[in-house]
C-alpha positions as CSV (number, residue, x, y, z in Angstrom):
1,X,-11.2,33.1,-17.8
2,X,-9.5,35.7,-15.8
3,X,-6.1,35.2,-14.2
4,X,-5.1,37.2,-11.1
5,X,-1.9,37.7,-9.3
6,X,-1.0,35.8,-6.1
7,X,-1.4,38.8,-3.7
8,X,-4.6,40.3,-5.1
9,X,-7.8,40.4,-3.2
10,X,-10.1,38.1,-5.2
11,X,-13.8,37.7,-4.9
12,X,-16.4,39.4,-2.8
13,X,-18.7,37.1,-0.9
14,X,-18.1,33.6,0.5
15,X,-15.6,31.1,-0.9
16,X,-15.3,27.5,0.1
17,X,-12.0,25.8,-0.6
18,X,-12.6,22.1,-1.4
19,X,-9.7,19.6,-1.2
20,X,-9.8,16.2,-2.8
21,X,-8.3,13.7,-5.2
22,X,-7.3,14.2,-8.8
23,X,-8.0,10.6,-9.6
24,X,-11.8,10.1,-9.7
25,X,-13.3,10.1,-13.2
26,X,-16.7,11.1,-14.5
27,X,-19.2,8.3,-13.7
28,X,-17.6,7.4,-10.3
29,X,-19.4,8.0,-7.0
30,X,-16.7,10.4,-5.8
31,X,-17.0,12.5,-9.0
32,X,-20.8,12.6,-8.6
33,X,-20.5,13.6,-4.9
34,X,-18.1,16.4,-5.8
35,X,-20.5,17.7,-8.5
36,X,-23.3,17.8,-5.9
37,X,-21.1,19.8,-3.6
38,X,-20.3,22.3,-6.4
39,X,-24.0,22.6,-7.3
40,X,-25.3,23.0,-3.8
41,X,-22.8,25.6,-2.8
42,X,-23.0,27.7,-5.9
43,X,-26.8,27.5,-6.1
44,X,-26.6,29.4,-2.8
45,X,-24.2,32.0,-4.2
46,X,-21.1,30.6,-2.7
47,X,-18.0,30.6,-4.9
48,X,-15.8,27.5,-5.0
49,X,-12.0,27.1,-4.9
50,X,-10.1,24.0,-5.8
51,X,-6.7,23.0,-7.0
52,X,-8.1,23.6,-10.5
53,X,-7.2,20.3,-12.2
54,X,-9.0,17.0,-12.7
55,X,-10.8,14.5,-10.6
56,X,-12.9,15.9,-7.7
57,X,-11.5,19.4,-8.5
58,X,-13.0,19.2,-12.0
59,X,-16.3,17.8,-10.6
60,X,-16.8,20.6,-8.1
61,X,-16.0,23.1,-10.8
62,X,-18.4,21.5,-13.2
63,X,-21.2,21.4,-10.7
64,X,-20.7,25.0,-9.8
65,X,-20.6,26.1,-13.5
66,X,-24.4,25.9,-13.7
67,X,-24.6,29.0,-11.6
68,X,-23.3,32.5,-11.7
69,X,-20.4,32.2,-9.2
70,X,-16.6,32.4,-9.3
71,X,-15.0,29.0,-9.9
72,X,-11.4,29.5,-8.7
73,X,-8.7,27.2,-9.7
74,X,-5.3,27.5,-7.9
75,X,-2.8,26.0,-10.3
76,X,1.0,25.6,-10.0
77,X,4.0,25.8,-12.3
78,X,4.9,22.4,-11.0
79,X,1.9,20.9,-12.9
80,X,0.1,21.9,-16.1
81,X,-0.5,25.7,-16.5
82,X,-4.0,24.9,-17.7
83,X,-6.9,24.4,-15.3
84,X,-10.0,22.4,-16.0
85,X,-12.4,23.9,-18.5
86,X,-14.9,24.9,-15.8
87,X,-12.6,27.3,-13.9
88,X,-13.4,31.0,-14.6
89,X,-10.8,32.5,-12.3
90,X,-7.3,31.1,-12.3
91,X,-4.7,31.9,-9.6
92,X,-1.4,30.6,-10.9
93,X,1.4,30.0,-8.3
94,X,5.0,29.0,-8.7
95,X,5.4,26.3,-6.1
96,X,3.3,23.7,-4.3
97,X,3.8,25.6,-1.1
98,X,2.5,28.8,-2.6
99,X,-0.5,26.9,-4.0
100,X,-1.3,25.4,-0.6
101,X,-1.0,28.8,1.0
102,X,-3.3,30.4,-1.5
103,X,-5.9,27.6,-1.2
104,X,-6.0,28.2,2.5
105,X,-6.0,32.0,2.3
106,X,-9.0,32.0,-0.1
107,X,-11.3,29.8,2.0
108,X,-14.0,31.1,4.3
109,X,-14.7,27.4,4.9
110,X,-13.0,24.2,3.9
111,X,-14.4,20.9,2.7
112,X,-12.2,17.8,2.7
113,X,-13.1,15.0,0.2
114,X,-11.5,11.5,0.0
115,X,-8.0,11.8,-1.2
116,X,-4.4,10.8,-0.9
117,X,-1.3,12.3,0.7
118,X,-1.8,15.6,-1.0
119,X,-5.2,16.0,0.4
120,X,-3.9,14.9,3.8
121,X,-1.3,17.7,3.7
122,X,-4.0,20.2,2.8
123,X,-6.3,19.0,5.6
124,X,-3.5,19.0,8.1
125,X,-2.4,22.5,7.1
126,X,-5.8,24.0,7.6
127,X,-6.3,22.2,10.9
128,X,-2.9,23.1,12.2
129,X,-3.2,26.8,11.3
130,X,-6.5,27.0,13.2
131,X,-5.2,24.9,16.1
132,X,-2.2,27.3,16.5
133,X,-4.5,30.3,16.0
134,X,-2.5,31.4,12.9
135,X,-5.8,31.8,11.0
136,X,-9.2,32.4,12.4
137,X,-11.5,29.5,13.2
138,X,-13.5,28.6,10.1
139,X,-15.8,25.7,9.3
140,X,-14.0,22.4,8.3
141,X,-16.2,19.6,7.0
142,X,-14.9,16.2,6.0
143,X,-17.1,14.2,3.7
144,X,-17.9,10.7,4.8
145,X,-16.0,8.7,7.4
146,X,-12.8,8.4,5.3
147,X,-10.8,10.9,7.5
148,X,-12.5,9.9,10.8
149,X,-9.6,7.7,11.9
150,X,-7.2,10.6,11.4
151,X,-9.5,13.0,13.4
152,X,-9.9,10.4,16.2
153,X,-6.2,9.7,16.4
154,X,-5.2,13.3,16.7
155,X,-7.9,14.1,19.1
156,X,-6.7,11.3,21.4
157,X,-3.1,12.2,20.9
158,X,-3.7,15.8,22.0
159,X,-5.8,14.7,24.9
160,X,-2.8,12.8,26.3
161,X,-0.9,16.1,26.2
162,X,-3.7,17.7,28.2
163,X,-4.5,20.1,25.4
164,X,-8.0,21.2,24.4
165,X,-9.6,19.0,21.8
166,X,-8.5,19.9,18.3
167,X,-11.3,17.8,16.9
168,X,-13.6,20.7,17.7
169,X,-12.5,22.3,14.4
170,X,-13.6,19.4,12.3
171,X,-17.2,18.2,11.5
172,X,-17.8,14.9,9.8
173,X,-20.7,14.7,7.3
174,X,-22.4,11.5,6.2
175,X,-22.5,12.4,2.5
176,X,-22.0,15.3,0.0
177,X,-25.4,16.8,0.4
178,X,-25.1,16.9,4.2
179,X,-21.6,18.4,3.9
180,X,-22.8,21.2,1.6
181,X,-25.8,21.8,3.9
182,X,-23.5,22.2,6.9
183,X,-21.3,24.7,5.2
184,X,-24.3,26.7,3.8
185,X,-25.9,26.8,7.3
186,X,-22.7,28.0,8.9
187,X,-21.7,30.6,6.3
188,X,-25.2,31.9,5.4
189,X,-27.4,30.9,8.3
190,X,-29.8,29.0,6.0
């Protein structure tokens, strides 16, 4: 495994940053869905980037490990220094803020899996940076309807402020396979 510095340019080609829970275990539906995402993206030559630890982060990495792509794990000194065994490029950061910034910086697209407050922060950061034009518009796909109430709430809230729909940044996929297909089509035109 290689480790690179925080400010280095990383990987040529496309990278999808995937956010999700650290809780799902092997054998669960969420773990299986995350593995499908890793497999589908990497079988099309797309590198994957996650928070580098367990749960859906491990599952995405594991699915991608079947193919010759970079599997990036952005870890933090706040947690364990060791990423999951499938990561082949580690980016180690000092703080949670640095970690979030690097996860966002590395993505050419973003996929949001079911998760808790940490995943909500990650989703909100990507969304807000695009909404405020602080990063260029990139594909954002949420997997299943888990985040739909959040998307709908914010879309309605901004409509009452007479602002353009912020929901235009977010696409909702029915399942893992559709989510991967949406990203592949957008990034590669396939």
